[in-house]
C-alpha positions as CSV (number, residue, x, y, z in Angstrom):
1,X,-2.9,21.2,21.9
2,X,-2.5,24.5,19.6
3,X,-4.7,25.2,17.3
4,X,-2.6,25.7,14.0
5,X,-5.5,26.2,12.0
6,X,-5.6,29.5,10.9
7,X,-1.8,29.2,9.8
8,X,-2.7,26.3,7.0
9,X,-3.1,28.3,4.0
10,X,-0.3,30.4,4.4
11,X,2.1,27.3,4.4
12,X,0.2,26.0,1.4
13,X,1.3,28.8,-0.9
14,X,4.7,29.1,0.8
15,X,5.2,25.4,-0.1
16,X,3.5,26.2,-3.8
17,X,5.4,29.5,-4.7
18,X,8.7,26.9,-3.0
19,X,8.2,24.3,-5.4
20,X,8.0,26.7,-8.3
21,X,11.4,28.9,-7.2
22,X,13.3,25.3,-6.8
23,X,12.2,23.7,-9.8
24,X,15.2,24.3,-11.1
25,X,17.7,24.5,-8.2
26,X,16.7,21.8,-5.9
27,X,18.8,19.2,-7.9
28,X,20.4,15.8,-6.5
29,X,22.9,18.3,-4.7
30,X,19.9,20.0,-3.4
31,X,18.0,17.0,-2.4
32,X,20.8,14.6,-0.7
33,X,21.2,18.0,1.5
34,X,18.0,18.5,2.9
35,X,18.1,14.5,3.4
36,X,20.9,14.4,5.5
37,X,19.6,17.2,7.7
38,X,16.9,15.1,8.0
39,X,18.5,11.9,8.7
40,X,21.2,14.2,11.1
41,X,17.9,15.2,13.2
42,X,16.1,12.2,13.8
43,X,19.5,10.3,15.0
44,X,20.5,13.4,16.4
45,X,17.3,13.0,18.7
46,X,16.9,9.7,19.1
47,X,16.7,9.5,22.9
48,X,14.2,12.0,23.3
49,X,12.5,10.6,20.1
50,X,12.1,6.8,22.5
51,X,10.7,9.1,25.6
52,X,8.2,10.8,23.7
53,X,7.1,7.5,22.0
54,X,7.0,5.5,25.3
55,X,5.2,8.8,27.4
56,X,2.3,8.8,24.0
57,X,2.1,4.9,24.3
58,X,4.9,2.9,26.6
59,X,6.5,1.5,23.9
60,X,10.1,0.2,25.2
61,X,12.9,2.2,23.9
62,X,14.6,-0.6,22.4
63,X,11.6,-1.2,20.3
64,X,11.7,2.4,19.7
65,X,15.0,1.6,18.0
66,X,14.1,-1.5,16.0
67,X,10.5,-0.3,14.5
68,X,10.8,3.4,14.4
69,X,14.4,5.0,14.3
70,X,17.1,2.0,12.1
71,X,14.4,1.5,9.7
72,X,14.4,5.2,9.2
73,X,17.8,5.0,9.1
74,X,17.5,1.9,6.0
75,X,15.3,4.5,4.3
76,X,17.8,7.2,4.7
77,X,20.9,4.9,3.0
78,X,18.5,3.1,0.5
79,X,17.3,6.4,-1.4
80,X,20.9,8.6,-0.6
81,X,22.5,5.7,-2.4
82,X,20.0,5.3,-5.4
83,X,19.0,8.5,-5.9
84,X,21.1,10.1,-8.6
85,X,19.8,6.7,-11.0
86,X,16.2,7.2,-9.8
87,X,16.4,10.6,-10.9
88,X,17.7,10.4,-14.3
89,X,15.6,10.7,-17.3
90,X,14.4,6.8,-19.0
91,X,14.7,6.5,-22.6
92,X,12.1,4.7,-24.8
93,X,12.8,3.1,-27.9
94,X,9.7,4.1,-30.1
95,X,10.6,1.5,-32.8
96,X,10.1,2.5,-37.1
97,X,7.3,4.7,-36.8
98,X,9.0,7.4,-34.8
99,X,12.2,7.0,-36.4
100,X,14.1,10.0,-36.0
101,X,13.0,11.0,-32.4
102,X,14.4,10.5,-29.0
103,X,11.9,9.9,-26.2
104,X,12.9,10.4,-22.5
105,X,10.6,10.1,-19.6
106,X,12.0,12.9,-16.9
107,X,11.1,12.0,-13.2
108,X,9.5,15.2,-12.4
109,X,8.2,16.7,-8.8
110,X,4.2,16.3,-8.4
111,X,4.6,19.3,-6.8
112,X,3.7,20.7,-2.9
113,X,2.9,17.0,-1.0
114,X,0.4,16.3,2.2
115,X,1.7,13.3,4.6
116,X,-1.0,12.4,7.2
117,X,0.8,10.4,9.6
118,X,-0.7,7.7,11.9
119,X,-0.5,6.9,16.0
120,X,0.9,3.6,15.8
121,X,4.1,4.5,14.4
122,X,3.9,7.6,14.9
123,X,7.7,8.8,13.6
124,X,8.2,5.9,11.1
125,X,4.9,6.6,9.4
126,X,5.4,10.1,9.2
127,X,8.8,10.8,8.0
128,X,8.8,7.9,6.1
129,X,7.3,9.1,3.2
130,X,8.8,12.8,3.9
131,X,12.1,11.1,3.0
132,X,10.4,9.9,-0.6
133,X,8.8,13.1,-0.7
134,X,12.4,14.9,-0.4
135,X,14.0,12.8,-2.5
136,X,11.2,13.1,-5.4
137,X,11.8,17.1,-4.9
138,X,8.5,17.6,-3.5
139,X,7.8,20.4,-0.6
140,X,5.8,18.8,2.1
141,X,3.3,19.3,4.9
142,X,3.4,16.5,7.7
143,X,0.6,16.3,9.6
144,X,1.3,13.7,12.2
145,X,-1.5,11.7,14.4
146,X,-3.1,14.0,17.7
147,X,-3.1,10.6,19.4
148,X,0.7,10.5,19.6
149,X,0.9,14.5,21.6
150,X,4.3,13.9,23.0
151,X,5.7,12.5,19.3
152,X,3.7,14.7,17.2
153,X,5.4,17.8,19.5
154,X,8.6,16.7,19.3
155,X,8.5,16.4,15.4
156,X,7.0,20.2,15.5
157,X,9.7,20.9,17.4
158,X,12.4,19.1,15.3
159,X,11.2,19.6,12.2
160,X,10.8,23.9,12.8
161,X,14.4,23.9,14.1
162,X,15.9,22.1,10.9
163,X,14.1,23.5,7.8
164,X,12.1,26.1,6.5
165,X,8.4,26.5,6.3
166,X,8.8,26.9,2.3
167,X,10.6,22.8,2.1
168,X,9.1,21.3,5.3
169,X,6.6,22.4,7.5
170,X,4.6,20.6,10.0
171,X,0.5,21.1,10.9
172,X,-1.0,20.2,14.1
173,X,-4.0,18.9,15.3
174,X,-7.0,17.0,14.9
175,X,-10.1,16.1,12.5
176,X,-10.7,20.0,12.1
177,X,-7.0,20.2,11.1
178,X,-6.9,17.4,8.9
179,X,-10.4,18.7,6.9
180,X,-9.0,21.8,6.3
181,X,-5.6,20.1,4.8
182,X,-7.7,18.2,2.2
183,X,-10.0,21.0,1.5
184,X,-6.6,22.4,-0.2
185,X,-5.4,21.5,-3.6
186,X,-2.1,19.3,-2.7
187,X,-0.5,17.7,-5.9
188,X,-0.1,14.2,-3.6
189,X,-1.6,13.3,-1.3
190,X,-0.2,10.5,1.1
191,X,-2.2,8.8,4.3
192,X,-1.7,6.3,6.4
193,X,-4.1,4.9,8.5
194,X,-7.8,3.0,8.9
195,X,-9.5,1.9,5.8
196,X,-12.6,4.1,6.7
197,X,-10.4,7.7,6.5
198,X,-8.7,6.6,3.6
199,X,-11.9,6.7,2.1
200,X,-13.2,10.7,3.0
201,X,-9.0,11.1,1.8
202,X,-10.1,9.9,-2.0
203,X,-12.7,11.4,-1.8
204,X,-11.3,14.8,-0.8
205,X,-8.6,14.3,-3.0
206,X,-10.8,13.4,-5.9
207,X,-12.2,17.3,-5.7
208,X,-8.6,18.7,-6.4
209,X,-7.6,15.8,-8.4
210,X,-4.4,15.1,-6.6
211,X,-3.1,11.6,-6.2
212,X,-3.0,9.3,-3.7
213,X,-1.3,7.0,-2.2
214,X,-3.2,4.6,0.8
215,X,-1.2,2.5,3.0
216,X,-3.9,0.7,4.8
217,X,-5.1,-2.5,6.6
218,X,-7.2,-5.1,6.8
219,X,-7.6,-8.4,8.5
220,X,-4.3,-10.2,7.8
221,X,-4.0,-14.0,7.8
222,X,-1.4,-16.1,8.9
223,X,-1.7,-20.0,7.8
224,X,0.5,-22.5,9.1
225,X,0.8,-25.8,7.2
226,X,1.1,-29.7,8.6
227,X,4.7,-29.6,7.3
228,X,5.7,-26.4,8.8
229,X,8.5,-25.9,11.4
230,X,6.5,-25.0,14.8
231,X,8.6,-23.7,16.7
232,X,10.1,-21.3,14.1
233,X,6.1,-20.4,13.1
234,X,4.8,-20.3,16.9
235,X,7.9,-17.1,17.5
236,X,7.3,-15.6,14.4
237,X,3.7,-15.4,14.8
238,X,4.2,-14.3,18.4
239,X,6.2,-11.7,17.8
240,X,4.0,-10.4,15.3
241,X,1.1,-10.2,16.9
242,X,3.0,-8.6,19.7
243,X,4.9,-6.5,18.3
244,X,3.9,-2.7,19.1
245,X,1.1,-4.2,21.6
246,X,-0.5,-5.9,18.1
247,X,-1.0,-2.5,17.2
248,X,0.5,-2.5,13.6
249,X,-1.2,-3.3,10.1
250,X,1.6,-5.7,9.3
251,X,0.6,-7.5,12.3
252,X,-1.2,-11.3,12.5
253,X,-5.1,-10.5,12.9
254,X,-5.9,-14.3,12.3
255,X,-4.8,-17.3,11.9
256,X,-5.6,-20.8,10.4
257,X,-3.5,-24.0,11.8
258,X,-3.5,-27.4,10.5
259,X,-6.2,-29.5,12.6
260,X,-2.9,-32.2,12.3
261,X,0.1,-29.5,14.1
262,X,-3.1,-27.6,16.5
263,X,-2.5,-28.7,19.9
264,X,1.5,-29.0,19.5
265,X,1.4,-25.7,17.6
266,X,-1.2,-23.9,20.0
267,X,1.4,-25.0,23.7
268,X,4.2,-23.9,21.6
269,X,2.5,-20.6,20.9
270,X,1.9,-20.4,24.4
271,X,5.5,-21.0,25.4
272,X,6.4,-18.4,23.0
273,X,4.6,-15.5,24.0
274,X,5.1,-16.1,27.9
275,X,9.4,-16.0,26.8
276,X,8.2,-12.4,25.0
277,X,6.4,-11.0,27.5
278,X,8.5,-11.6,30.8
279,X,7.5,-11.9,34.1
280,X,4.1,-11.9,32.5
281,X,2.3,-11.4,29.5
282,X,-0.4,-8.8,31.2
283,X,2.2,-6.9,32.7
284,X,5.5,-6.8,30.8
285,X,7.0,-3.8,30.5
286,X,8.5,-5.0,26.7
287,X,5.1,-5.1,25.4
288,X,3.6,-1.8,24.8
289,X,0.3,-0.6,26.1
290,X,-2.7,0.8,24.4
291,X,-2.0,4.1,22.7
292,X,-5.5,5.8,23.7
293,X,-9.0,4.9,25.9
294,X,-10.7,5.0,22.7
295,X,-8.5,2.2,20.9
296,X,-8.8,0.3,24.2
297,X,-12.5,0.3,24.0
298,X,-12.5,-1.2,20.9
299,X,-10.5,-4.4,21.5
300,X,-12.4,-4.2,24.8
301,X,-16.0,-5.0,23.4
302,X,-14.1,-7.5,20.7
303,X,-13.2,-10.1,23.6
304,X,-16.3,-9.3,25.4
305,X,-18.2,-10.2,22.4
306,X,-16.2,-13.5,21.6
307,X,-16.7,-14.4,25.3
308,X,-20.6,-13.9,25.7
309,X,-20.7,-15.8,21.9
310,X,-18.7,-18.8,23.1
311,X,-14.8,-18.2,22.3
312,X,-12.7,-20.1,24.8
313,X,-9.6,-18.4,26.1
314,X,-5.9,-20.8,25.7
315,X,-4.6,-17.7,27.4
316,X,-5.0,-13.8,28.7
317,X,-8.6,-11.9,28.4
318,X,-7.8,-9.8,31.2
319,X,-7.9,-6.0,30.9
320,X,-6.9,-2.9,33.0
321,X,-9.2,0.1,31.9
322,X,-6.6,2.4,33.9
323,X,-3.2,1.1,32.5
324,X,-4.8,1.5,29.4
325,X,-3.2,-2.5,29.4
326,X,-5.2,-5.9,27.0
327,X,-3.0,-9.0,28.4
328,X,-2.0,-11.1,25.1
329,X,-4.9,-13.3,24.2
330,X,-5.5,-16.7,22.0
331,X,-9.2,-17.4,21.5
332,X,-10.2,-20.3,20.4
333,X,-13.8,-21.9,19.4
334,X,-14.8,-19.1,16.6
335,X,-17.9,-18.1,14.9
336,X,-18.5,-15.3,11.9
337,X,-20.7,-13.7,13.9
338,X,-18.2,-12.5,16.7
339,X,-17.5,-9.1,16.1
340,X,-13.8,-10.5,16.2
341,X,-14.1,-12.3,12.9
342,X,-15.1,-9.4,10.9
343,X,-13.7,-6.2,12.3
344,X,-9.9,-5.5,12.3
345,X,-8.6,-6.4,15.4
346,X,-5.2,-4.0,15.6
347,X,-4.0,-5.5,19.2
348,X,-2.8,-8.4,21.1
349,X,-5.9,-10.6,20.6
350,X,-5.4,-13.5,18.4
351,X,-8.6,-16.0,17.1
352,X,-6.7,-19.2,16.1
353,X,-9.5,-21.5,13.6
354,X,-8.2,-25.3,13.2
355,X,-8.7,-26.6,8.8
356,X,-8.3,-29.8,7.5
357,X,-8.8,-28.1,3.8
358,X,-6.7,-25.4,2.3
359,X,-9.1,-25.5,-0.2
360,X,-11.9,-24.4,2.3
361,X,-9.5,-21.7,3.7
362,X,-8.6,-19.7,0.6
363,X,-12.6,-20.1,-0.5
364,X,-13.0,-17.9,3.0
365,X,-10.0,-15.3,2.2
366,X,-11.4,-14.7,-1.0
367,X,-15.1,-13.8,0.2
368,X,-13.3,-10.5,2.2
369,X,-11.5,-7.7,0.9
370,X,-7.9,-8.1,0.5
371,X,-5.6,-8.1,3.2
372,X,-2.4,-5.8,3.3
373,X,-0.5,-9.2,4.2
374,X,-0.4,-12.8,4.1
375,X,2.2,-14.5,6.0
376,X,2.9,-18.6,4.8
377,X,4.3,-20.9,6.9
378,X,5.2,-24.5,5.5
379,X,7.1,-25.5,2.4
380,X,6.5,-24.9,-1.2
381,X,3.3,-26.6,-1.9
382,X,1.2,-24.8,0.4
383,X,3.1,-21.1,-0.5
384,X,3.0,-21.7,-4.1
385,X,-1.0,-22.9,-4.0
386,X,-1.9,-20.4,-1.6
387,X,-0.4,-17.3,-3.3
388,X,-1.8,-18.8,-6.9
389,X,-5.1,-18.4,-5.5
390,X,-5.5,-15.2,-3.2
391,X,-4.7,-11.4,-3.5
392,X,-2.6,-9.5,-1.0
393,X,-1.0,-6.5,-1.2
394,X,2.3,-8.7,0.3
395,X,3.4,-12.6,1.5
396,X,6.0,-13.6,3.6
397,X,7.1,-16.8,3.9
398,X,7.8,-18.4,6.8
399,X,8.2,-14.9,8.9
400,X,6.1,-12.3,9.8
401,X,6.4,-8.1,9.6
402,X,9.5,-8.4,7.8
403,X,7.8,-7.5,4.3
404,X,7.0,-3.9,5.4
405,X,10.9,-3.7,6.8
406,X,12.4,-4.3,3.2
407,X,14.8,-1.6,1.7
408,X,13.8,-2.0,-1.7
409,X,11.1,-3.3,-2.5
410,X,7.8,-1.5,-2.8
411,X,5.7,-2.3,0.0
412,X,1.7,-1.3,-0.9
413,X,-1.8,-2.6,-0.3
414,X,-4.7,-3.2,-2.8
415,X,-7.9,-2.9,-2.9
416,X,-9.2,-1.9,0.7
417,X,-6.2,-2.3,1.9
418,X,-4.3,0.2,-0.1
419,X,-3.1,1.4,-3.6
420,X,0.3,2.6,-4.2
421,X,3.7,1.7,-2.7
422,X,6.0,3.1,-0.6
423,X,9.6,2.7,0.2
424,X,12.7,2.8,-1.9
425,X,11.9,4.1,-5.4
426,X,8.2,2.9,-5.2
427,X,8.1,5.5,-2.5
428,X,9.7,8.4,-4.9
429,X,7.5,7.6,-7.7
430,X,4.7,8.1,-5.7
431,X,5.5,11.6,-6.1
432,X,7.0,11.8,-9.1
433,X,5.4,12.0,-12.7
434,X,7.1,10.6,-15.1
435,X,7.1,13.3,-17.6
436,X,7.5,12.6,-21.3
437,X,9.7,14.2,-23.5
438,X,9.5,13.6,-27.2
439,X,12.0,15.3,-29.7
440,X,12.3,15.3,-33.8
441,X,15.3,15.1,-35.4
442,X,14.1,14.4,-38.5
443,X,10.6,12.7,-38.2
444,X,8.8,13.7,-42.0
445,X,5.1,12.7,-39.9
446,X,3.9,15.6,-41.8
447,X,3.9,13.6,-45.3
448,X,0.6,12.2,-43.9
449,X,-1.3,15.2,-43.1
450,X,-4.2,16.6,-44.6
451,X,-5.1,16.7,-48.2
452,X,-4.8,12.8,-48.4
453,X,-3.7,12.9,-51.8
454,X,-2.4,9.5,-53.7
455,X,1.4,9.8,-52.3
456,X,-0.5,10.4,-48.6
457,X,-2.6,7.3,-49.4
458,X,0.3,5.1,-50.6
459,X,2.6,6.0,-47.5
460,X,-0.4,5.3,-45.1
461,X,-0.9,1.5,-47.3
462,X,3.5,1.5,-45.9
463,X,2.7,2.0,-42.4
464,X,-0.2,-0.8,-42.7
465,X,2.1,-2.8,-43.7
466,X,4.7,-2.4,-41.0
467,X,2.3,-2.4,-38.2
468,X,-0.5,-5.4,-39.0
469,X,1.3,-8.5,-38.9
470,X,-1.6,-10.4,-40.9
471,X,-3.1,-13.9,-40.1
């Protein structure tokens, strides 16, 4: 891969200068034109995109369309439909004390933005934040993941042919490139990846006072209650584990199922996995392979550790290093000291734990870090109780994964699973500073200035009566 490190300061300078030059001209019309160019670029290259992602980790073209391209189209539609309204200044009433003034908050571009994309959804999670940044009026440096080299090279080629570097540029490379980018004083950084790297990003941002949006991950649990629709729950959980080969922060990490329905649920879960992964779970072309050897090793080690410590296999457990394949695997008889119970899995391996007392599940969840998502299957009593007594970035009831795809609701983590929001207005707001503009028409506040005469003291007493309700 070509080392672009020497060009990084030059691109950064271009983008900082570009933001200043476009401060007035990059208005609604100009932003809409940029978004239209980006949308046309993605749509026109959709076949090449599918080929590149399949080359990187064997993702089926249909899944590429469903999980990479079409969500971007939804994001384009949502953004362009609402951008004019999002860009309008918002009025804020001030009450009697500020009588004679008007106050508006103007959505102002933060400036030069850095977007660092991940390898698991190399198009969607790279260009999604770019849509929000351009809508907000920022310039963008995009650093795609080096773990998906074919997709990274394609993104670079497409964007370089479509946009001037002072507005949108791509920088390819590995950790050393990310390190150099993070040393520069970008105005906002949007990072998608692991919590461990997220800490590095936050540390770097603190040195330059950049604001940060972190889309991270964690151990997303699913809970199946005794009154759940077993077939529906099994179908959604199976898909929520096999999607992208399980390599998604929104995939189900582990599962709690009520003891009273455990056997029936596990039989249905096995059927659903086998149905989705034909002709067999280990050889299906419909399930993405593991993206790179380092992650294959991580998953293989988790399986081996669980096997050594006594876990039983309802299905799966096979691995193929040459093909970077991990069979869809369902584990039972788990212990807390197993690595798979402590570390984020990020693959097609599902630990299943029966429960009788929901309070014990809630206690165990609250003892760990807040997950990105929480999936609940059952009636209103279960969902109300779990939502009230836990914290997570997002919650889905009687389905999985789709919280990420909602076109207008904010999506984001909390604590170790991330901070800030993405999609729709939340994405626009991430790259925007709400700049207060306070304008005085007739505002005689100078009557309160020193020297403090008897008149000013009487006026202050009037303010006290206006502002203090008394007891």
